[in-house]
Z-matrix of the N, CA and C atoms (Angstrom, degrees):
N
C 1 1.557
C 2 1.490 1 110.29
N 3 1.225 2 118.78 1 139.34
C 4 1.439 3 127.23 2 -177.12
C 5 1.616 4 103.55 3 -77.34
N 6 1.346 5 107.21 4 159.73
C 7 1.542 6 118.16 5 178.40
C 8 1.523 7 102.10 6 -77.35
N 9 1.357 8 115.81 7 140.05
C 10 1.435 9 119.07 8 177.60
C 11 1.465 10 112.47 9 -117.12
N 12 1.351 11 110.47 10 135.27
C 13 1.508 12 119.61 11 -168.64
C 14 1.533 13 100.65 12 -82.84
N 15 1.303 14 118.12 13 131.95
C 16 1.501 15 123.83 14 179.18
C 17 1.579 16 107.77 15 -122.64
N 18 1.227 17 111.94 16 142.08
C 19 1.530 18 129.04 17 169.47
C 20 1.414 19 115.16 18 -136.85
N 21 1.305 20 118.07 19 -175.60
C 22 1.476 21 126.43 20 -175.73
C 23 1.541 22 103.40 21 -52.25
N 24 1.164 23 115.95 22 -55.45
C 25 1.516 24 124.82 23 -169.67
C 26 1.637 25 107.48 24 -53.77
N 27 1.249 26 120.84 25 -46.34
C 28 1.445 27 118.41 26 -167.10
C 29 1.610 28 111.22 27 -111.17
N 30 1.459 29 115.34 28 -0.75
C 31 1.457 30 119.36 29 178.34
C 32 1.461 31 117.74 30 -47.83
N 33 1.360 32 118.01 31 -49.23
C 34 1.471 33 122.25 32 -174.37
C 35 1.459 34 112.71 33 -63.78
N 36 1.495 35 115.24 34 -44.13
C 37 1.454 36 121.92 35 -179.31
C 38 1.669 37 107.84 36 -67.13
N 39 1.329 38 119.59 37 -48.00
C 40 1.386 39 119.94 38 -169.51
C 41 1.492 40 112.67 39 -78.15
N 42 1.326 41 117.97 40 -39.07
C 43 1.511 42 126.35 41 -170.81
C 44 1.471 43 109.63 42 -93.68
N 45 1.395 44 115.52 43 -68.72
C 46 1.552 45 127.68 44 -172.90
C 47 1.448 46 114.25 45 -62.99
N 48 1.288 47 114.01 46 -37.12
C 49 1.564 48 116.97 47 -176.24
C 50 1.446 49 114.75 48 -101.97
N 51 1.411 50 119.24 49 6.34
C 52 1.345 51 117.12 50 -173.34
C 53 1.498 52 114.17 51 -69.18
N 54 1.323 53 117.78 52 151.32
C 55 1.469 54 116.96 53 176.12
C 56 1.453 55 115.57 54 -92.90
N 57 1.323 56 117.68 55 1.10
C 58 1.379 57 122.61 56 170.09
C 59 1.649 58 110.75 57 -113.55
N 60 1.255 59 116.36 58 161.90
C 61 1.520 60 118.27 59 169.41
C 62 1.540 61 106.42 60 -62.25
N 63 1.306 62 110.75 61 145.24
C 64 1.614 63 115.51 62 -178.46
C 65 1.563 64 105.43 63 -119.43
N 66 1.251 65 113.72 64 141.49
C 67 1.465 66 122.44 65 168.65
C 68 1.576 67 103.26 66 -109.52
N 69 1.373 68 108.34 67 114.44
C 70 1.525 69 113.12 68 -177.55
C 71 1.607 70 105.96 69 -113.12
N 72 1.433 71 110.16 70 117.24
C 73 1.415 72 121.29 71 -176.39
C 74 1.735 73 106.04 72 -95.98
N 75 1.364 74 105.56 73 118.86
C 76 1.502 75 111.22 74 177.40
C 77 1.475 76 104.40 75 -92.00
N 78 1.314 77 122.93 76 123.03
C 79 1.511 78 121.40 77 -176.92
C 80 1.578 79 107.06 78 -144.34
N 81 1.374 80 114.13 79 -176.58
C 82 1.322 81 119.09 80 171.93
C 83 1.629 82 109.06 81 -148.15
N 84 1.272 83 119.27 82 144.20
C 85 1.373 84 122.28 83 -177.46
C 86 1.655 85 114.53 84 -54.02
N 87 1.261 86 115.91 85 -33.11
C 88 1.369 87 119.24 86 -179.75
C 89 1.553 88 119.19 87 -83.65
N 90 1.354 89 109.40 88 -4.32
C 91 1.553 90 113.71 89 -171.86
C 92 1.534 91 111.42 90 -88.22
N 93 1.253 92 115.14 91 118.04
C 94 1.495 93 121.53 92 -178.41
C 95 1.626 94 117.30 93 -52.31
N 96 1.402 95 104.68 94 -52.01
C 97 1.467 96 109.82 95 177.11
C 98 1.576 97 117.09 96 -60.91
N 99 1.328 98 114.00 97 -30.60
C 100 1.520 99 122.22 98 179.12
C 101 1.569 100 103.41 99 -68.89
N 102 1.275 101 119.82 100 -39.68
C 103 1.490 102 121.03 101 -173.67
C 104 1.543 103 102.09 102 -73.24
N 105 1.272 104 125.80 103 -40.96
C 106 1.366 105 125.79 104 178.67
C 107 1.572 106 111.21 105 -59.89
N 108 1.383 107 118.50 106 -45.25
C 109 1.332 108 118.96 107 -177.28
C 110 1.634 109 117.03 108 -76.91
N 111 1.340 110 113.56 109 -18.24
C 112 1.435 111 118.84 110 -174.47
C 113 1.599 112 112.77 111 -53.85
N 114 1.351 113 120.77 112 -45.31
C 115 1.453 114 118.06 113 178.06
C 116 1.519 115 115.66 114 -71.09
N 117 1.234 116 112.87 115 -26.19
C 118 1.560 117 116.70 116 179.49
C 119 1.580 118 107.60 117 -73.71
N 120 1.375 119 114.67 118 -38.13
C 121 1.585 120 117.19 119 179.41
C 122 1.560 121 101.50 120 -71.49
N 123 1.241 122 123.99 121 -43.94
C 124 1.366 123 120.62 122 179.07
C 125 1.508 124 117.33 123 -58.79
N 126 1.255 125 118.43 124 -43.29
C 127 1.457 126 122.49 125 175.91
C 128 1.563 127 109.07 126 -65.98
N 129 1.399 128 113.70 127 -41.70
C 130 1.594 129 105.78 128 170.98
C 131 1.430 130 116.63 129 -57.78
N 132 1.355 131 116.37 130 -44.00
C 133 1.467 132 120.72 131 -176.44
C 134 1.558 133 110.47 132 -61.09
N 135 1.302 134 119.48 133 -35.48
C 136 1.568 135 122.97 134 174.19
C 137 1.400 136 111.64 135 -62.46
N 138 1.378 137 118.20 136 -35.61
C 139 1.532 138 120.18 137 -173.55
C 140 1.461 139 115.64 138 -93.60
N 141 1.251 140 124.07 139 -14.06
C 142 1.498 141 125.82 140 178.93
C 143 1.431 142 113.60 141 -97.36
N 144 1.310 143 113.43 142 143.45
C 145 1.448 144 126.31 143 168.76
C 146 1.642 145 113.99 144 -99.54
N 147 1.242 146 103.23 145 -24.10
C 148 1.579 147 111.61 146 -174.00
C 149 1.450 148 118.35 147 -75.09
N 150 1.207 149 114.23 148 -22.06
C 151 1.537 150 119.13 149 -171.11
C 152 1.598 151 113.87 150 -130.74
N 153 1.314 152 111.63 151 141.99
C 154 1.582 153 115.40 152 168.49
C 155 1.644 154 104.29 153 -89.20
N 156 1.217 155 118.33 154 131.39
C 157 1.360 156 125.85 155 175.88
C 158 1.494 157 114.45 156 -103.68
N 159 1.355 158 120.87 157 118.58
C 160 1.444 159 122.18 158 -170.99
C 161 1.575 160 104.40 159 -129.78
N 162 1.462 161 110.99 160 152.52
C 163 1.421 162 115.45 161 173.98
C 164 1.577 163 110.36 162 -125.67
N 165 1.203 164 118.14 163 141.72
C 166 1.501 165 125.68 164 179.35
C 167 1.574 166 112.12 165 -125.15
N 168 1.306 167 113.87 166 118.01
C 169 1.441 168 118.27 167 178.56
C 170 1.530 169 110.44 168 -80.47
N 171 1.420 170 113.37 169 114.13
C 172 1.380 171 121.48 170 -169.38
C 173 1.631 172 112.92 171 -64.44
N 174 1.454 173 113.21 172 -24.79
C 175 1.368 174 122.19 173 -176.85
C 176 1.629 175 108.61 174 -72.82
N 177 1.350 176 109.28 175 -34.63
C 178 1.489 177 117.65 176 -175.79
C 179 1.572 178 111.27 177 -89.28
N 180 1.323 179 113.78 178 -21.66
C 181 1.520 180 115.64 179 -178.15
C 182 1.521 181 107.48 180 -136.21
N 183 1.272 182 115.18 181 61.85
C 184 1.508 183 124.19 182 178.89
C 185 1.448 184 110.07 183 -49.26
N 186 1.428 185 114.89 184 -48.34
C 187 1.558 186 122.36 185 -169.72
C 188 1.550 187 104.67 186 -57.28
N 189 1.195 188 118.39 187 -45.61
C 190 1.535 189 121.91 188 -173.78
C 191 1.593 190 107.27 189 -68.81
N 192 1.326 191 117.66 190 -38.11
C 193 1.569 192 114.00 191 176.53
C 194 1.464 193 105.32 192 -69.74
N 195 1.197 194 127.15 193 -41.74
C 196 1.489 195 123.04 194 -178.69
C 197 1.571 196 111.30 195 -66.58
N 198 1.222 197 118.33 196 -38.73
C 199 1.484 198 124.86 197 172.13
C 200 1.511 199 113.60 198 -50.54
N 201 1.339 200 117.93 199 -43.07
C 202 1.426 201 123.55 200 177.66
C 203 1.491 202 115.72 201 -93.41
N 204 1.224 203 119.89 202 2.78
C 205 1.485 204 128.66 203 178.81
C 206 1.422 205 113.62 204 65.29
N 207 1.358 206 116.64 205 39.43
C 208 1.444 207 121.10 206 179.12
C 209 1.601 208 109.95 207 -75.93
N 210 1.328 209 116.99 208 109.20
C 211 1.397 210 122.01 209 -177.72
C 212 1.574 211 116.39 210 -103.64
N 213 1.345 212 111.99 211 -18.11
C 214 1.393 213 121.79 212 -179.66
C 215 1.463 214 112.06 213 -136.44
N 216 1.398 215 118.83 214 147.20
C 217 1.452 216 117.62 215 178.96
C 218 1.413 217 107.06 216 -125.66
N 219 1.392 218 119.79 217 153.04
C 220 1.433 219 121.87 218 -4.77
C 221 1.469 220 110.13 219 -73.98
N 222 1.306 221 117.54 220 158.03
C 223 1.455 222 129.70 221 178.07
C 224 1.525 223 106.23 222 -135.61
N 225 1.163 224 118.12 223 120.17
C 226 1.543 225 124.19 224 176.61
C 227 1.622 226 110.53 225 -106.35
N 228 1.353 227 111.51 226 121.29
C 229 1.539 228 111.21 227 175.71
C 230 1.554 229 106.91 228 -116.31
N 231 1.384 230 108.90 229 138.43
C 232 1.553 231 109.66 230 -178.77
C 233 1.742 232 97.08 231 -101.73
N 234 1.261 233 107.26 232 134.74
C 235 1.482 234 118.00 233 172.93
C 236 1.506 235 109.91 234 -114.87
N 237 1.367 236 116.15 235 144.76
C 238 1.389 237 123.11 236 173.50
C 239 1.618 238 109.08 237 -135.53
N 240 1.227 239 114.56 238 117.65
C 241 1.454 240 119.44 239 -176.29
C 242 1.545 241 108.93 240 57.72
N 243 1.289 242 117.38 241 41.37
C 244 1.443 243 120.49 242 174.20
C 245 1.613 244 118.87 243 80.79
N 246 1.350 245 109.42 244 -1.58
C 247 1.403 246 113.44 245 175.44
C 248 1.544 247 119.78 246 -113.32
N 249 1.119 248 117.09 247 143.49
C 250 1.542 249 118.73 248 -173.84
C 251 1.560 250 105.85 249 -73.17
N 252 1.194 251 118.74 250 128.65
C 253 1.549 252 122.50 251 176.33
C 254 1.588 253 115.54 252 -109.54
N 255 1.387 254 110.03 253 -24.64
C 256 1.458 255 108.55 254 179.22
C 257 1.619 256 102.05 255 -172.72
N 258 1.409 257 107.54 256 174.75
C 259 1.560 258 114.10 257 -174.67
C 260 1.503 259 108.13 258 -162.78
N 261 1.352 260 115.53 259 156.84
C 262 1.357 261 122.54 260 170.81
C 263 1.596 262 110.07 261 -139.47
N 264 1.258 263 113.67 262 143.87
C 265 1.474 264 118.47 263 177.74
C 266 1.536 265 113.69 264 -113.53
N 267 1.345 266 122.13 265 134.69
C 268 1.487 267 125.44 266 178.41
C 269 1.538 268 103.91 267 110.25
N 270 1.349 269 109.93 268 157.10
C 271 1.460 270 116.93 269 175.71
C 272 1.508 271 114.98 270 -63.18
N 273 1.254 272 117.11 271 147.51
C 274 1.506 273 124.73 272 177.28
C 275 1.516 274 111.01 273 -137.90
N 276 1.260 275 119.10 274 156.26
C 277 1.285 276 128.55 275 -177.08
C 278 1.615 277 105.19 276 -91.47
N 279 1.271 278 118.15 277 163.76
C 280 1.503 279 121.94 278 -176.47
C 281 1.515 280 114.69 279 -50.17
N 282 1.475 281 108.18 280 -50.08
C 283 1.569 282 115.36 281 -173.22
C 284 1.569 283 102.40 282 -69.69
N 285 1.209 284 124.41 283 -25.91
C 286 1.456 285 124.94 284 175.34
C 287 1.490 286 114.93 285 -70.95
N 288 1.243 287 113.16 286 -38.18
C 289 1.510 288 119.99 287 174.49
C 290 1.479 289 111.98 288 -71.03
N 291 1.347 290 120.29 289 -38.47
C 292 1.364 291 125.66 290 173.65
C 293 1.606 292 110.76 291 -63.03
N 294 1.294 293 118.14 292 -38.89
C 295 1.382 294 118.47 293 -176.95
C 296 1.674 295 110.78 294 -74.14
N 297 1.294 296 112.73 295 -36.06
C 298 1.503 297 118.88 296 174.34
C 299 1.576 298 104.68 297 -60.32
N 300 1.265 299 122.66 298 -34.18
C 301 1.380 300 122.75 299 -178.20
C 302 1.626 301 117.01 300 -88.03
N 303 1.394 302 105.45 301 -3.82
C 304 1.519 303 112.26 302 179.91
C 305 1.553 304 115.39 303 75.01
N 306 1.324 305 109.02 304 31.36
C 307 1.537 306 117.50 305 -179.22
C 308 1.517 307 106.88 306 -112.92
């Protein structure tokens, strides 16, 4: 499954109301570690059936980043049934993302 771009308009539908667990990557276009992690996250998204993988640009949706207390990017938050269950901060490789998800 492809990575889904999320913003304030589709956040509730794509993340909070998802029937799958969601990995939400808070990133910015200018962020070097975010750029390094992007292909790793995309590769994970293509291989998993268990998670919906989404990206949220912190510059475009600052209010959502503030709501979830994102202070550093990249930050990836896992949601289950609309609730945050865990997070990591910093760039990770695909196998580390899979381990974080228990795959």
